N, C-alpha and C positions, 0 to 999 in steps of 0.2 A: 486512476482517481477517472471518475468523471469528467465532462463536459465544466459541465453548473459547480464541481469544486473548483478546478482549477483557473476558471473566469472569478470563483469569488475571492479568491488569493489574489490573483490580479487586482480586482478592484482592492483589496484591502491593502497591497502593498503602494495601491498609489500610482499605478504603473498603467500610462495609456494606453486605451484599446478604441481599435480603430475598427471597421466594418468592411469586410472583402468580400462579396460575393452572398450579400446579407446573411453574413455569420461574423460573428467577433473573431476579430483575428489574434490569436496568439503567438509569438515567434518560436521557430521552431526551439532553440535553445532553451527559451522559456521554461518548454514542455516538456524536453529533455531533462533539467532541472530538478521539476517538480517530482516529475517520475521516476528519478533515484534517488528524492527524497522517499521516497511512499513504499518504491523496496528496502530502502533499511529501515525503516518503521514496520515494515512488516516482520523483517527477519529476526529486527529485536523484539519485535512480540514472542517468534517463533520459538526462538532461544530460550525466551522465560518459561514459555510451555515446555520446551523440552529437558528445562532443568528440571521443573514440577515431575518430569513424566521418570527423570534417572532417577528421582528420591523414592520414587514408586516402587511395589517390591516388582522384583522381576521376572517379565513375562506378566502379568498381572493385568486383567481387565484393565482397572484406572490407567495403566503406563500406556498400554493398546491405543488407548482412548485419546490420551494426551497427544502419543506421537502423531496417530492421527488426525490431530486438532492444527497441532503444528505444519503438519503437513499442507493442509487446506489452506491454513492462513497464508504462506511463500505461495502456495497456487494460485488468489486470490487475484492478483493481479495477470496473472494469465487467462483468468476468463473474462475480463473487462473489454 
């Protein structure tokens, strides 16, 4: 998740934001919770894509693309 997304969620939840060294401070436990939720959401999406891949002809182009998409979804969190 980006910093903007985290701050948006914090604001919507009504959590008080403080400023530390000129930047909004989000408690580490809250950041961990939000990142854990994001990882779970990416994994759930990837599983749906893999189910679609499983329904395709074995070793077909569509199946390979879908498996590649599932891997890209899971890797998205590693690239942020």
